[in-house]
C-alpha positions in Angstrom: -0.1 0.2 0.2 3.0 2.3 0.4 3.6 5.0 2.9 0.8 7.0 4.8 2.1 10.0 3.2 1.9 8.2 -0.4 -1.4 7.4 0.7 -2.3 11.0 1.9 -0.9 12.2 -1.2 -3.5 10.4 -4.0 -6.0 13.1 -2.6 -4.6 15.6 -5.1 -7.0 19.1 -5.1 -9.2 19.4 -7.9 -8.1 22.3 -10.3 -9.9 25.4 -9.7 -10.7 27.6 -12.7 -11.9 30.8 -12.8 -13.9 32.5 -15.8 -14.6 36.2 -16.0 -17.9 37.7 -17.5 -20.9 36.2 -18.7 -20.3 32.1 -19.2 -20.4 30.8 -22.7 -22.3 28.4 -23.7 -19.2 26.8 -24.9 -18.1 26.8 -21.1 -21.6 25.5 -19.7 -21.3 22.5 -21.8 -18.1 21.6 -20.1 -20.1 21.3 -16.6 -21.5 18.2 -15.3 -23.3 20.4 -12.5 -23.9 24.5 -12.1 -24.6 25.8 -8.6 -26.2 28.6 -9.5 -26.6 31.2 -6.4 -28.6 33.9 -6.7 -29.8 37.0 -4.0 -33.3 37.5 -3.1 -34.1 40.2 -5.8 -32.3 39.2 -8.8 -31.9 42.2 -11.0 -33.6 42.0 -14.7 -30.1 42.1 -16.3 -28.9 39.3 -14.4 -31.9 37.2 -15.5 -31.2 37.8 -18.9 -27.5 36.2 -18.7 -28.6 33.0 -17.3 -29.4 30.5 -19.8 -33.3 29.3 -19.7 -33.2 32.2 -17.5 -37.3 32.8 -17.5 -37.9 28.7 -16.7 -35.6 29.4 -13.7 -37.7 32.2 -12.9 -41.2 30.4 -13.2 -39.3 27.7 -10.9 -38.5 29.8 -8.6 -41.9 31.5 -7.9 -43.4 27.8 -7.8 -40.4 26.7 -5.4 -40.7 26.2 -1.6 -39.3 29.3 0.5 -36.0 28.9 2.3 -35.6 25.4 0.5 -32.1 24.5 0.1 -31.5 24.2 -3.1 -34.4 26.4 -4.0 -34.8 24.4 -7.1 -32.9 21.9 -9.3 -33.2 21.8 -13.0 -31.2 21.1 -16.1 -29.8 23.0 -19.1 -30.7 21.9 -22.7 -27.3 21.2 -23.9 -25.5 18.3 -24.8 -24.6 17.1 -21.3 -27.8 18.0 -20.3 -26.2 20.1 -17.5 -27.6 19.8 -13.8 -28.5 23.0 -12.3 -28.8 23.7 -8.9 -30.5 26.8 -7.7 -29.9 28.3 -4.6 -31.1 31.8 -2.5 -28.2 33.5 -0.9 -28.4 36.2 1.6 -25.4 38.9 1.9 -25.7 39.5 5.6 -25.3 35.5 6.7 -22.7 35.4 9.5 -19.9 33.0 8.2 -21.2 30.1 9.6 -24.8 30.6 7.5 -22.9 30.8 4.7 -20.6 28.2 5.0 -23.7 25.5 6.1 -25.4 26.7 3.1 -22.5 26.1 0.9 -22.0 23.0 2.1 -25.7 21.6 1.4 -25.8 23.0 -2.2 -22.2 21.5 -3.0 -23.4 18.0 -1.4 -26.7 18.7 -3.5 -24.6 18.9 -6.8 -22.4 15.8 -5.8 -25.4 13.0 -5.0 -24.7 12.2 -9.1 -21.3 11.9 -10.6 -19.7 15.4 -11.0 -16.8 15.8 -12.5 -17.2 19.0 -13.1 -18.7 21.5 -11.3 -19.4 25.2 -12.0 -20.3 27.9 -10.1 -21.9 30.8 -10.8 -22.4 33.5 -8.1 -24.5 35.9 -10.5 -26.4 39.6 -9.5 -24.3 40.0 -6.2 -21.9 43.0 -5.9 -18.1 42.5 -5.6 -17.2 42.1 -2.1 -20.3 39.8 -1.5 -19.9 38.0 -4.9 -16.1 37.1 -3.5 -17.1 36.2 -0.1 -19.8 33.7 -1.6 -17.5 32.2 -3.9 -14.6 31.7 -1.0 -16.9 29.9 0.8 -18.2 27.7 -1.6 -15.1 27.2 -3.2 -14.1 25.8 0.6 -17.1 23.5 0.3 -16.1 22.1 -3.2 -12.9 21.6 -1.8 -13.8 19.7 1.2 -16.4 17.6 -0.6 -13.9 16.7 -3.3 -11.1 15.2 -0.9 -11.2 11.8 -0.1 -11.3 10.8 3.5 -9.6 7.2 4.6 -10.7 4.1 2.9 -9.3 0.7 3.2 -12.0 -0.9 0.9 -10.9 -3.7 -2.0 -12.1 -1.0 -4.4 -10.7 2.4 -4.4 -13.3 5.4 -3.6 -13.1 7.5 -6.4 -12.9 11.4 -6.0 -16.4 12.8 -6.6 -14.9 16.5 -8.0 -12.3 16.7 -10.4 -12.4 20.4 -11.4 -13.7 23.3 -10.0 -15.2 26.6 -12.3 -15.8 29.8 -10.9 -18.1 31.3 -13.5 -18.9 34.9 -14.6 -16.7 36.6 -12.3 -16.3 40.5 -12.5 -12.7 40.2 -11.4 -10.6 37.3 -10.5 -10.5 36.3 -6.8 -7.3 35.2 -4.9 -7.6 32.0 -3.6 -4.8 31.4 -1.8 -5.9 31.2 1.5 -8.8 29.2 1.1 -6.3 26.4 -0.5 -4.3 26.8 2.4 -7.4 26.4 4.9 -8.9 23.6 2.9 -5.3 21.8 2.5 -5.2 22.1 6.8 -8.2 21.2 7.3 -8.4 17.8 4.8 -5.4 16.4 6.6 -6.8 17.3 10.1 -9.8 15.2 8.7 -8.1 12.3 7.2 -5.7 12.1 10.3 -8.4 11.6 12.8 -10.5 9.4 10.9 -7.7 6.6 10.2 -8.2 3.3 12.1 -5.9 3.1 15.2 -3.9 0.0 13.8 -3.4 2.4 10.3 -2.4 5.6 12.3 -0.2 4.0 15.0 2.4 5.9 17.1 5.2 4.5 14.8 3.4 5.6 11.5 2.2 8.8 12.8 5.7 9.7 13.8 7.3 8.6 10.6 4.3 10.7 8.7 5.6 13.7 10.8 8.7 13.4 10.3 8.0 12.5 6.2 5.8 15.9 6.2 8.4 17.8 8.1 10.8 16.9 4.7 8.3 18.0 2.2 7.1 21.3 4.0 10.8 22.3 5.3 9.8 21.8 9.0 12.3 20.8 11.4 11.8 17.5 13.4 12.5 16.4 16.6 11.2 13.0 18.6 11.7 12.9 22.5 10.9 8.9 22.9 10.3 7.5 25.8 13.9 6.9 27.1 14.7 10.7 26.7 11.3 11.4 28.4 12.3 9.6 31.6 15.6 11.3 31.7 13.9 14.5 31.4 11.6 13.6 34.1 8.1 13.9 32.0 6.4 11.9 34.4 3.2 13.3 33.4 2.8 11.8 29.9 5.1 8.6 30.7 2.4 7.9 33.1 -0.1 7.5 30.2 2.3 5.9 27.9 3.2 3.3 30.4 0.5 1.1 29.8 1.7 0.6 26.3 3.5 -2.7 24.7 6.2 -1.0 23.8 7.9 2.1 23.9 6.7 3.7 20.8 5.0 6.9 22.5 7.0 10.2 22.1 6.6 14.1 22.2 7.1 15.7 18.3 8.3 18.7 17.6 8.1 20.7 14.7 9.7 23.7 14.0 9.1 26.4 11.4 11.5 28.6 10.6 10.7 31.2 7.7 13.5 33.7 8.3 16.1 31.6 9.7 17.0 28.4 11.9 17.9 30.1 14.8 14.8 32.4 15.6 12.8 31.5 18.6 8.6 30.9 18.2 6.7 33.7 18.4 3.4 31.4 18.2 3.6 27.7 19.3 0.8 25.1 18.9 0.0 22.3 21.1 -1.8 19.1 20.0 -3.0 15.9 22.0 -2.4 12.8 19.7 -4.0 9.9 22.0 -3.9 7.4 19.2 -6.6 5.1 20.8 -7.8 5.9 24.1 -9.6 2.6 26.0 -9.8 4.7 29.2 -7.0 2.9 31.0 -7.8 1.1 34.1 -10.9 3.0 34.4 -12.2 1.3 31.3 -14.6 3.0 29.2 -18.0 1.3 28.3 -18.5 0.1 24.0 -20.2 2.8 23.3 -17.8 5.6 24.3 -14.8 3.7 23.4 -15.7 3.0 20.0 -14.6 6.0 17.9 -11.8 6.6 20.2 -9.4 6.8 17.4 -10.1 10.3 17.0 -8.9 11.2 20.2 -5.5 12.3 18.5 -7.9 14.8 16.6 -6.2 17.8 18.5 -2.9 16.8 17.1 -4.1 16.8 13.5 -5.4 19.7 13.9 -2.5 21.3 15.3 -0.3 19.6 12.4 -3.3 20.9 10.0 -2.8 24.6 11.1 1.0 24.4 10.6 0.0 23.2 7.4 -2.1 26.0 6.6 0.6 28.4 7.9 3.1 27.1 5.7 1.2 27.2 2.6 0.5 30.9 3.3 4.3 31.4 3.5 3.5 33.1 7.2 6.2 35.0 8.3 6.0 34.5 12.1 8.5 31.8 13.6 5.9 29.0 14.7 6.7 25.5 16.4 4.2 22.7 17.1 4.6 19.9 20.1 2.6 16.8 19.3 1.8 14.4 22.6 1.5 10.8 20.8 0.5 7.6 22.7 -2.3 5.4 23.3 -4.1 5.0 26.4 -4.2 1.3 27.4 -5.3 -0.8 30.3 -2.9 -3.7 31.4 -1.0 -5.1 34.0 1.9 -1.5 33.3 -1.1 0.8 32.7 -1.0 3.8 35.4 -3.6 3.8 37.9 -6.0 5.9 40.0 -4.2 7.1 43.3 -0.8 7.3 41.3 1.2 10.0 42.4 3.6 11.6 39.2 5.7 14.2 38.7 5.6 16.4 35.8 8.4 18.1 33.6 8.1 21.1 35.8 8.6 19.4 38.9 5.2 19.7 39.8 3.4 16.2 41.7 0.0 15.1 40.2 -2.6 13.0 42.2 -4.3 10.5 39.3 -7.7 10.0 40.2 -9.4 9.1 37.0 -7.2 7.1 34.3 -9.7 8.5 31.4 -8.6 12.1 32.3 -5.4 10.5 30.1 -5.3 13.7 28.1 -4.5 16.5 30.6 -1.7 14.6 31.8 -0.1 13.8 28.1 -0.7 17.7 27.4 0.5 19.1 31.0 4.1 17.9 29.7 4.0 19.4 26.4 2.6 22.5 27.9 5.8 22.7 29.5 8.3 22.0 26.9 6.1 24.4 24.8 6.3 27.1 27.5 10.4 26.9 27.8 11.3 29.0 24.5 8.5 31.7 25.9 6.6 32.1 22.7 4.4 35.1 23.1 1.5 32.7 22.4 1.0 28.8 22.9 -2.7 27.8 21.6 -3.3 23.9 22.6 -5.9 21.6 20.8 -7.8 18.6 22.9 -10.7 16.3 22.4 -10.7 16.4 26.2 -13.9 16.9 27.8 -17.3 15.2 27.5 -18.3 18.0 29.7 -17.5 20.8 27.2 -19.5 18.6 24.6 -22.4 19.0 27.1 -22.1 22.4 27.6 -21.7 23.9 24.1 -23.3 20.9 22.1 -21.1 19.6 18.6 -21.9 22.7 17.0 -19.5 25.1 19.4 -16.0 24.4 20.8 -15.0 25.7 23.8 -11.8 28.3 24.4 -10.4 29.0 27.7 -7.4 31.5 28.5 -5.1 32.9 30.6 -5.3 36.5 29.7 -9.1 37.3 29.6 -9.5 39.9 27.9 -8.9 37.8 25.1 -12.4 36.8 25.0 -14.3 38.9 22.9 -11.1 38.2 20.3 -11.8 34.3 20.6 -15.4 35.1 19.9 -15.2 37.2 17.0 -12.4 34.8 15.4 -14.6 32.1 15.7 -17.5 34.2 14.2 -15.8 35.2 11.3 -14.3 31.9 10.4 -17.0 30.3 10.5 -15.7 27.9 13.5 -18.3 29.6 16.5 -16.3 29.2 19.7 -17.3 30.0 23.2 -14.9 31.1 26.3 -15.2 29.7 29.7 -13.9 31.0 32.7 -10.5 29.6 34.6 -8.2 30.2 37.8 -7.0 29.4 41.1 -10.2 29.7 42.3 -11.3 26.3 40.3 -8.0 24.7 42.0 -10.1 24.5 45.1 -11.6 21.2 43.6 -8.2 19.9 42.9 -6.4 20.2 46.4 -4.4 17.0 47.0 -3.8 15.6 50.5 -0.6 13.7 48.9 0.4 15.8 45.8 0.2 19.4 44.8 -2.8 18.6 42.7 -5.3 16.0 41.8 -5.4 15.3 38.0 -9.3 15.5 38.4 -12.2 15.9 40.7 -13.8 12.5 41.7 -16.9 14.3 42.5 -17.7 15.6 38.4 -19.2 19.2 37.8 -17.4 21.4 35.2 -14.7 18.9 34.2 -13.8 21.1 31.3 -13.3 24.4 33.3 -11.4 21.8 35.9 -9.0 20.4 33.2 -8.1 23.7 31.8 -7.4 25.1 35.4 -5.1 22.1 35.8 -3.6 22.7 32.4 -2.6 26.1 33.1 -0.5 25.2 35.8 2.0 23.4 33.6 1.8 27.0 31.4 4.7 29.6 31.7 2.4 33.0 32.9 4.7 35.0 30.5 3.2 33.1 27.9 -0.3 34.2 26.7 -2.2 30.8 26.2 -5.5 29.5 25.0 -6.7 26.2 25.4 -9.9 24.9 22.6 -11.9 21.8 23.9 -12.8 20.5 20.7 -16.1 19.4 21.2 -16.9 20.3 17.6 -14.4 17.5 16.4 -17.3 15.6 15.0 -20.6 16.2 14.5 -23.4 13.7 12.6 -24.3 15.2 9.3 -21.3 17.7 9.2 -20.8 21.5 10.5 -20.3 24.2 8.5 -18.7 23.8 4.9 -17.8 20.3 5.9 -20.1 17.4 5.3 -18.2 14.5 6.9 -18.9 13.8 10.5 -15.1 14.4 11.2 -14.9 18.1 11.0 -11.4 19.5 11.3 -12.7 21.8 13.4 -10.0 24.6 14.5 -7.8 25.1 11.7 -10.3 27.8 10.1 -10.3 29.4 13.5 -6.7 29.5 14.0 -5.8 31.0 11.1 -8.2 33.7 11.7 -6.6 34.4 15.0 -3.1 34.1 13.6 -3.8 36.6 10.3 -6.8 38.1 10.9 -6.7 39.0 14.7 -3.4 39.4 14.6 -3.2 37.7 18.6 0.9 37.0 18.9 0.7 41.0 18.8 -2.5 41.5 20.9 -1.9 38.6 23.3 -0.8 41.3 26.1 -2.1 44.2 25.4 
């Protein structure tokens, strides 16, 4: 089958062609499926440009208000091009627009659509560009083939994307970069745990580092033992071998010796049985996705690299399984983390915060201005905000409005929660510096984030993302698959649009 990287590279993004001016009949003849996006009130001049415009107008009057698509028809050309017509509103928030784009693209790809045409007609320049970018993002996500190990290869739904009727060509570099980041985040998260185990994941990261020009460093069990990374190693000690590791990736666009201004940290629990406190079947079934935080960190680094951002970045990934067995860690074990703090373990299924604790200490050592960490950490966060949002926590409360704004503008919505010393009252221990979690439950997402803060240098602005929206049946935003890759677009908005590195300590 070849390496995982070879497997991933078979997913070549479809070619996107941009055609300005009214589409010709020749251009339409090369399209299998056409998405025609119109405003509430279509100018008469626009109707005259649309093939079979009068027929489409009549069908729209008879259609169901608010339906997506509003109507479906076919052009009377040789290819019998299928047409899906949708009504968009320029004042929609980004999430609404992306959801609309996903539903429209999904309607187009129910039948074979080798070439998808997207025509946004009757909108002003900025509105046209925004809608086209949302639809391009949805089409790139739909075209990506998720991991499949069937005896017959799954063909891509789309081979080509054509943007039609543009007033002017638009810059799609960021859309392409974010799609690449989201796609690999979804692809990694969806991998079965026997295909993406510790060894193959670390090998893939090394291969990606070579491809993208990153520096790669692996801290294995032996080295971590010498360093005293007791929190991470407690989780890893139940593995059948010493394959667990914390991996560092370094992106240095200007010079290898630079210190990072921004550091990404990801929870990479390849499979989570719950450890000695074994999960029930229904809770364990999909625990191959418990490395989703690390996948989002990698996807964000890929998007930043592809955009050639000039900020030096680090990425720390805590990669292990959480197994049961005679060597697995237990409730009431006391371990010492890299920063010297001792931890009383309470529940072995709270392993994510243990693995992240040492990764955050390592991330803090170079004193980056900002640390962003990603983890599928708690069911409590999912209960609090559902799978439509993810929770965010920070040691800089003034960033709460910035985080919410980044969520709204990216279409990956988040909700901030409080953390702080007052919550550590719940984590007081008689035998160690801190309890891993509270045995009483309640507010575990807040307690987990408050625990993690104890392993972050106060000089670093830190944002923790609890990825409750990592997985959602039916998809989310512009993503149609259950595994969403949530976090890449949000992070790029924070980094590029909000400039979080500069504003974090204001």
